[in-house]
N, C-alpha and C positions, 0 to 999 in steps of 0.2 A: 421293391412293391410290386404286387401284382396289377397289371392294368385292368382298369374297367372301361369296356368297349361298347359303345351305343350306336344303334342303328340311325343312319341320318338319310331319311328319304328325301331331303330338301335342305337348302342350305339354312332355312330358318330352323329346322330341327337340329342340325349341326351345331349352330350358335347357342341354341338353348341347352344343349347336351354339354358344351363347354361351360357354359355359365353355371350350370348346377354342379359340376365337380366331375363330369367323364375326363378321363385321361385320354380317350380315342374316342374316334368315330370311324364307321367303314360305310361306304357309300357307292353309288352306281353312276355311271354317266350315261348318256341319252341311248347308247347302245351297247349291246352285249352284258346287258345287266340282268341277274337272275331274278329282279324284281322290276320287270319292263314296265309294270303299271304304276311304280312310285313316280313322284315328280322328277327325280334323278337331278343329276349336275349337268351344267354347261361349264366348257372351259373357263368361263370367266367366273362363275360360282366356285369352280376348285381352286382358281387364282387367288380369290378374295378370302376362301376359307385357309388356304396355304399360309397366307400372312398371318392371319389370326393366330394359327396352330404354331408357327414360329416364334411369334411374340408372347404366347402362353406357355410355350413348352408343351404343347399337345402334339397329338399324332393323328395322321389322317391315313387310312387304308382304302385303296381303290379297288372295287369288285369289278373283273372282267371275268366274270364266273359263269359263263354259258359256253355251248360248244359252237364252234365257228366253221362255217362252210369254206370251201376251197375259193370261192368267188369273193368271200368277204375278207380274205388275209390282208389284203392291202389296207383296207378300212380299219382292221385291228392294228395293223403296223402303224398306221397314222395316229392313232389313239394313244399306243405305246411312247410315240416320240413327243406328242403334245403332253402326256402326264410325265414323262421324263423331264421335259423343259421347266414344268410347272413344279414338280416335285411332290414325293408323297413318301409315306414311310413303308410301304409295301403294297405289292399288287396281290388281290385274293384271286386265284386261277383255278378253272377246272380243266380246261382244255389242255391237253399234253402238247398240241402243236405251239400254244403259246408260251410253254415252257422253252421250247427250243429256240423260239423266236426271240424271247427276251434274253437268253443266254449269248445269242449271237448278234443281236442288234442294240439293246438296250441293256447291258449288262449291269449297269447302276441301279436298276430298278430289282428292289429285294421281292425273292419269291415267297408268297404265304398259298399254303396249299387250302383248298377251298373243302367245306364238309360234302360238296357234291362229288369228290373224289373217293368217299366213302373209305377213308383210312381208320381202320379201327383195331389194328395189330401192331405189335413191336416190329416184325417185319416190314411192314407197310411204311411206318414212321422212319425207320432206318433206310428204307429206300428213297423216300422223299428227301433225306438228308443227303444222301449220296448224289441225288439230282441237284442239290444246291439250293433246296429250300430253307429258309431262315425260320419258318413257322409252319406248323400244321394246324387247320382247325380240325379237331376229331369228330368223328361221327357222333350224332346226338345219342346213339343207342348203347352206350357204355355206360357200365356201373361205376360207382366210385374206386372199387378195389381194382377192376380192369384199367383205369386210369392210372392209378398209383403203379401198378404193374408196369405200364407202359413208361411212366415218368422216372421210374428207377433204372429201368433197362435205357433209355434214351434220354442222358443227360444234357446231351450236347445241342438240342435243337428245341425251340421255343414250342411251347404246345397252348393252345387256344380251346377253351371249354364252354360251350353254351349253358347259360345258366337261368334263362328266362325267356318266354314267348311260345310261340306255336310249336308243336311237334308234328312232323310228319309221319303219315302211317308208315310209309315205305321209307326205306334207306334212301337218302338224299343222293340223288344221281342214278339210282336203280328204278325210279318211279316210270313207267310208261304210259299211266292210266289216263292222263290227260290228253296226250297226244294219239292215243289209240280210240278214244271215245269222242273227243271233240276237236282232234287235228290241232291243238295247243299244246305244245312241247313244254315240259317242264324245264329240260335241258336248254331250252331257249327263251326262258324267263315268261312264259306265258301259261303258267299252269293255271287249270281250271278248277283245282281243287275238289276231283272227284271224291276223294276221300271224305268230304263233308256231305255227300249225297244221301239219300235215304234209301233204305234197303230193306227188303223182305228176305226171310231165310226159311228153307226147308231142308229136310234130311236128304242125304244122298243114297238113293235108294240102291246104288250099285256096289255099297260096302256094308260090311256087318253093322246092326243098330248101335252097337257100342263104340262104333268109330264114327257116329253121325248123331250124337246125343243133342236134343233140343232142350231150351229152357222152357220151365212151367208157365212162364209168363208170356209175355208179348213175343210175338216171332217178326217184329218189324222194330227198326230201329236205324240210328245212324252208326252202324256197326265198324266203320274204318275212321271215324272220328276220334281223334286223340284230345285227350285233356292238355291243358296248356302246361309248360313247365315253370316251375317257380320254386328256385333253390336257393333262397335266402339263407336259411340256416346252414347250408353246405357251403355255401360262398367262402366263408373263413376257412372251412376245411381245404378247400382246394386252394386256397392261398399259402395255408401253411404247407400242403402238399408240393409248393413250388411252380405252380402252374403260372404262366407268364401272362395270360391274359384270359378274362372272363367277358363272355359275349352275350349282349343282350339281342334277341330276335325283333324285327319289326320295322322294316324300312317301308312297309305300306302303312304303317300308322300314324298318328297324329303327332304334332309337336308336344300336346300336352302329355301323350304317353310317353314320349321321349324325356319329357321334363321329370315325371315322376318316378320313371323307372330309375334315372339317373339319381334321383335323390335318395329313393328308398335303397338302392345297391351301394350308393356312397356312404350312406349311415352304416349300413350292414358292414362293409369293409373297414370304416373307421371305428367300429367297435362300439357303436350307439346300443344302450342298453334298452331302448324302448323305441321300436320302429312300428308299432301297431298302426299309428294314423296315417303313416305312409302307405304300410303294407295295405290297407283299406282304400286309400286314395287312388293307389296303383290299380288296385281289382276293380274299382267303379269306372276307371277311364276305358280299361279293357280288360275282360278275363272271360274265357270259359271255365268249365270246371278244372280245377287246378290241383296238380300233383308236382313231387318233385322228380318226377319222370324215372329214367332208369338210374339217374344218380341215387336217388333215395327212396323211390316208391315201389320199386321194382319188386322187392321183397327176395331177391336173391344177390349174392357177390358175384356170381358167375353163371355160366349156363351149365347148372348141374343137376336142373330137373328137381330140385328139393320143391316141396308144396309151398305155393305162394299164399300167403295169407294176408298180406297188405291191401290195401285199396287197389281195385284196377286201375289200369292206364288210359282206358277209353272215355270218351264222352259220348256215349251213344244214346242217352236220353234225349239231348239236345246240343246242337253243334256250335251254338254262337255264344254273343257277348252276354253274360247273365249278370253281371255287376256283384252286388252285395245285397244281403236281406236288409230292405227297409224296415219292414215290419209285419206283422201277422194281422190280417182282416178279422176283426171280430163282429163286423154289422156291415151288410150290403144295402144300399138304397139305389134309387134309379141312376142317380149322378155322382154319388159319393159313397164313400167307405170310411168307417171308424177302423182305425190302424193303430196297433200296439207297437211302438217303436223299437227297433233294435239297434238304430243308429241315427244320427242326427239328419235332419232334411231341411229344405228351404225352398221357397218360393223360385221358380224357374229350374228346379231340380229334375231331371229325366227318371222316370218310374217306367216299369214293365211289370206285367203279370202274365203267366201261361194260361193258355185256354185250349179246347180242343178245336183242332182244324181239319180239314179237307185238302187234299188227300191224306196229308200226313196228319197223324193224331195230335200233334202240338203244334200250336200257333201262340203268336204273342201279341199283347196290345201294348204299345209304348205311347206315352204321353209326358207332357212337362205338367209341372204343378202349378196351376194358375191361381188357384184359391185353396186356404187351408184355414181352419178353425181349432180353438181348443174346445175342449169338452163345456166351457162355459159361454160357448158363441162367440166369444172374441176372435176378430181376425189375427192370423200369424203370419209373420213374415220367415220365420224358422221355428223348430221344434227340436226337442233333442232326446237322446236315448233314454228310454223307461217312460216316457210321456205317451198318453194316449191322443190323438188328434183325428179330426174330420178332413178327409182330403177329396177333393172334387176329381172325378174321373170321366173319361169321355163317355157320351150316349153311345152304346153299343150293344148288340145282342149278346155278345160275349162277355158277360160280367164276371170277375172273381167270385169265388164262394168263400163263405166263412171259415176259417181255419188254413185258407191258403196265404201264401207270402207275396208281397209286391217287392220288387227289387229297385235299388237304384243303380241306373247303367250311366248316368251323368250328372255332373256337379254344376251349377251355375256359374261357379268361380275358378273353375278348373282349367280354362284357356290361359296358358301364359301370356304375358305382354310380349308384344313384338320387338325383336331386336332389330335395329337398323341394317340393312343390308348395303347401304352407302357404303363401302369400304375399300381400302386401297387393294390394288393387285399386287400379287407377289412377282417379283422380278428376278431373272436369273443375272446373277453378278458375272460380269465379263471383264477380266484383266484387260488392261490396255497399255500399250507403250507409243507416248508422244515424243518423236524425233522432230525437233525444232531446226529447220536448217535456215538459210538466207533467204527470206521471205516466202517461206514455205513450211507445212506443218504435216509430217506423215503420221497416221495412226494406224497401228497394228494390233490384231486381236486374232483369236483362234478361228472366228467367223470370217473375217475379211480385213483388208488393209487399203488405205486409200490417202492420197496426197492432196493437198489444198492450199492455196495461195493464202498468205497473209504477210501484210508488211511487219517486219521487225525494225526495231529503232533501239537505240540507247535510252533508258528511263531517266527521267529528271530525279527521281527517288528511288530508293530500294522496292523492289518488286517482290512478290509473293507467287511466282508462277504456278508453283505445284499447287499451292491453296487457290488460286483463280481456276485452274483447270479443273480441280477436283470438283470445286463448287459448280461450276457450269455444266460438266460432263454427268454430273449426278442426277441431273435432271433430264429425264427421257420421256416425259410425257406419256402417251398410251403405249409406248413399246415395252414389249415383254422382258427386254433387256436393261440392265442399269450398269454403271461402272463400279468395276470391282478393284483390284489392285492396281495403281497407278506406277510406271515407270516412267521418267522423264529423261529423254537424252538431248543434250544440247550441243548442237552442230553449227549453231550460228556463232558469229563474231563478237557476241557479248557474253559477259559472265552473266548466270542466270539470274542473280540479284540485280543486274542492271538490264535485264531485257524486258523491253515493252512490248506486248501482245493487245493488239486491240479488243476489248471485250467484247463489242458489237459483232466483231469478225469472228471470234471464237463461238459466240452463239448460233451465229449463221451455219458455221462449220458443224457445230453439233446438231443441229437440225438434219443437215445432209447426210451425216455420218448415221445417224440413227435411222433414217429413212434408207441408208443402204442397207445397215444391218436386217432391219424388218424384211426387205424384200429378198435377202439371202434366205432368213429364217423361214418366210414363208415358203420360198422354194424348196427349203430342206423339208419343210413339214408335209408338204404335197407330194414329194418324190415316193414313187412305189418302192416296194422292198427288191432289193437285187438279188434275184434267184435264177440263175442259168437253167434252162430246161435239162431234163435229165433223159437222154437218149438211150444211154445204157443203163438198164434197169436190171436190179436183182431178179433172178428167174423165181419169183415167189409161187409157192404151190396153189393151184386151183383149188380151193376148199369145197366141200361138199354144199349142196343146198342146205341152208341152217335148218329147214324143218325136218332134215333129217336125223340132225344132233339134238333130239328131244325125246323124253319119256312118253309112254302112252298118256300120261296125265299133262303132257305140255310142259314138263319141267326143263328147262334148256340146260341142265347140268346133272351130274350125277353125283350121289351121294357116296363119299367114299367108306363111311362107316359100313354102310351096307354091302357095298361092293367087296371090301376086303374078306367078307365071310362067304363070298361063293367060290364054288369050285369052277374051274374054267373061266376064271374072270374075263378073259377076252371075248367070250361070247356075250357078254353083257355090255360091252362098249359098243359105241355106234360104228358101223363099218360102211365103207364106201370104196369101191374100186380097189379092193385089197389092202387098205389101210383101216386102222381102228382109230379112233377119235375118243378122247376123254376129255370134255370141258368140265372145269372145276367151279364150284360154287363161289358166287363173288362175296359171300359173308362166311366167317370162320372164327367165331367168338372165342373157342377154346384153340387157338393155333396150334399149341404143341400136339394136340391130338390129333389136330387135321393133317399135319406134316408128317406125324408118325403114321396116320392111316395111309397116307401117300406113298410113304417108303414101303409099307407093307405090300400095297399095291403093286408098286414098282417091281419089288423083289418077286412077286407072284408071277407078273408078267415076264420078268426075266427066265423065272424057273419054267415057265410054259414056253419060253424060246419065242415069243413073240414081240418082245419089248421093243425091237428095231422096227416094228411095224406100227407102232402107237404113236399119235402125235397129240399133245396135250393143249387144251385151251386155256389160256389165261385171262381171269375176268376180275382181278382186284391187283393193283400194284403191289401188294404185300406179298405175292406169289411170284414175283419177278428174282429176288434173290435166289430162292431154292434152284429156279432153273436155270440160271446163269451159272451156278456152282455146279450142278450136275451136267449141263449142257445137253439135256434132252430136247429133242424137237419139240416146238411148240408154237403157237400162233396167238396173237392177239383176237380175243373173243369178243362178243357183243358187247360187254360191259367194260371193256379196256378201250374207249372208244377212238376209232381212228377217222377223225371227222375231216382231216384236211392231210396235205402232204408233208406239213410241218412235223404233225404227229406220228406219221410214219417215218421220218428221219428221226425223231428221238426214239421211236421204237428200235431202229436199227443200230442206235448207239448203246444200248443197255448192255449189250455182250451176250445177248440171247442165241440159241441154236434156232433163229427165228425163220419159219417157212412161210409167214405170209400173215394176213389178218383179214377180218371181215370190215367193210365199210361200216360206218356208222349206220345203225340200222333205221334210222328215220330217214335216210337218203339212199336213193336206188342207183344214182349216177353221181360221177363226179368229173372234174377235169383233171386228166392224169397226167399232163404235159410235165408237172413239177414232182410227180410222185417219184421215190426210190424203188418201188415196186408196185405191181398192179393189185388193189384189194379186191376181194370177192364182196359182190354186192349179196346183201340178204335176201332170200327169195320171198314172194308175195305169200306163199304158203305159211310162212313163218309168222307166229305171232307170240312175241314174249310175255312174260307174266305182267299184268297191271302193277302188282305191288309185289316186293318182298319185304318182310316186316319182322321185327322181331317181338312185335306185339302179338301174343297168342291169341287168336281169333275164338277158341275155346273158353279161354278164361277172360280176356279183357274185352272181349265183345259179347259172347253169350253168357258171361257171368258164371259160368260152371266151374266148380270145385276143381283144384288139382289133384285132388285124393283118387287114386287108383286110376290117373289118366294114362292110356298107353303111348302117349307123346306122339300120336299121329291121328289123324281123322280127315274127314271130308264133308263138305257141306256144299249146298246149292244156294245161291243169292241172286236176288233179281232186282233191277231197278231200269226205268224207262223201257220195259218190255224187252230188256236183255238180260240173259242168264249167264252167271259166272259159276265157276268151281272155285271153292277155298280149300286150301289143303293145307293141314299143319304137318310138319315134319320135325320132331324134335323140337317143339315149341316154337319154330320158326313158321310164319305164315306165308302161303305164296296164293295169290290169286291170279287164275288164268280165265281166259275166254273160253266158254264150251264150246 
């Protein structure tokens, strides 16, 4: 069966998801979560949920899916040890350093690759499998046919696909907009959602008019705001394809959202014929404009530049929750409207309508229904689709107009009943050996051993020593440990059935024993990771200032399809101190074409007798196998993040002809004591793209036709008195600072 995985921003959301039929939840802890603004989990919460999951045959995935500074490695190590103790079914990670740490120190934890790793190719998935990942969460930008191709080529690794929730404008993991504009890193769980900001657009006068067309209508909008993903009809197709897990986005959303999303997709996967009511209820609790994303609404099966006629993927007219249509306004009075209903409504439901606003052209008025009447003047508590009713609205200067719609944005009865969180903790079972001697008892386990005095004597009647010890030591109070398998060694002068051990003394021993275990466990959990300083480091190459390795348009990689058409290719590479640098694109939807183009470029450079002077920049995990096989000099570039020394150690273990790498571009310095080589800091003059997106700005944002499109263009956009350049190359959008 395909697993249905729901977001759990809190313990309550997780319990509700399980109660509504979710097979699994994914959650973050208080640190290193890509949704730092969610309630997130304490260790106690996780322990409680783990016990529930074991009893209900559910699964828990813990997200440690941010990049981690060198100074935070011990804190991350402590989290891994705590999670290993409590238990989970997988750790969802972005940081390659965590991969190295888990494999070295907590190998029982199963590795799951986060969508933040931007894995979107067969080679990428295969490399993840080689690294020991059990499961990969694929990038959200893939079409159904592209996922199918990966599934068929990679049958031995589990795949997870997003089917519902917010879509990011940029590839996850490649977005730097929030960090650049607000100093809030998306790779640290603090995304400010710059993509939901309001922008104005104008033509780029530095290019030909046909390369910078503008729409006839509004020149302003939420141009980088994506529609929400809602792929209900495609969920069954993904199940038939053999996708192991389907994932709903939304750890920042309410338990009501979790409840309805679970019920809706559970019904879809269970084959319910009519999910209309659940579909609407889920849209009411939260929804922007909805599409089936690249899975079903892209209008293409692959990156083939065919004309797209499907609805666009953007939500450029309004970026927020819009619910569903309540009804059309047929009459407006000072404090009420006559409404022809498109759906059922009731008192205390939340409604909204759009108005003109400043400085943005659209604002909203939101209110709860406090009074409602039928056309005969009778007061109503509820009304139904097809009826006409009078609804009270707030006294405001911004009234709706006749013919406009009111929208339902909340229901009075959607909040699910709370589930008690007074739950038992999950405990790790610890096998124990009890050796009974003359007037003493020695207990041994993998954690500790201790000997206690206890009087032994011949019993007056047959004794169940095993049963007594098992019963008493199966009670461990607040300890994280509990009795596992019991082994009895009787070295006393009495047969076991004739041996009398005072129960009161056994209980006293139990308290002392578990106190000892807890002290040892606490010491273990607080110990820093053992890692000797590395004095003899690999003589890594000092890489050039990263600002040198970018085009005039500030794109930090070279387009292979254009490069292969050049004469004297090496003259188009970035040169520094007698070395040529070729940084590769982090996205490569047609990977066969990408690597064929790369082969052609390599052959041309060889023919030009300069290949031995060229170093390649790797920007996606899917590029590693190619360079491991060919042993061409390469470096970890800005999108294969080297955030810490553990990531550098993993990089060296990949079998590459690695000459070095750039330090994670959001950090200028790092403690280098434990690094196997010294990374090159990215210089201040370099600014990476804010966004790298598969959403075509021309089509999805400006709503222009694909007909006669040259597949590239340039525009200027402005927000908050700052101007950016929007570039489209082969239907991929890159937004850079001007």
